[in-house]
C-alpha positions, 0 to 999 in steps of 0.5 A: 250417305242416302239410301234411297232407290233411285226413280229415274234414270238419265234420259237421252235424246231420241237417236234415230228421229233427231238424226232423221230430221236433222237428215231431211233439213239438212237435203235442201230439197225434201221439204220441197218435194213436200209441198210437191206433193202436196199439190198432187205433184207425185211423178219424178219428171213432174217434179223437175218440171215445176222446181227451178234448179232442182236436177233429176239425180238431186231430185232422185237422192232426195226421193230415196232417202225418203224412202228409206225413212219410211216418209215416203213410197214409192210405186212402180207401175208396169207400163211401157214407158214406165211410170212411178209415183211417190206419196207419204205414208202414215207414217210420213204423215206424222213425220210431217207433222212434226215438222210443220210445229217445228215450223211453227214454234220456229215462226214463234222464236222469229217472232219473239226476238224479231228476226 
């Protein structure tokens, strides 16, 4: 019997970040919202007007999920009529970098297998 001390412990998947990526990719509008924000379209009404098929209800659910994850921040202005804008947080920038890397990896896989 080997009495050697074990150096490594079982590695597990990063649960929270994996769930976050899955949730974002599972929402068919999140990636579109990130594109809009990259083009300085950050007000919900403007987002709905710029994307065919996007409804206010679905957009609000998507934005809320992204705020809860800390990817986006909601900025409310004390004006009449009320004005709300969304911006990518510092954490969100890191998260979007990871999504960009996943997209590049997918492109490489597609190219490799000529999908």
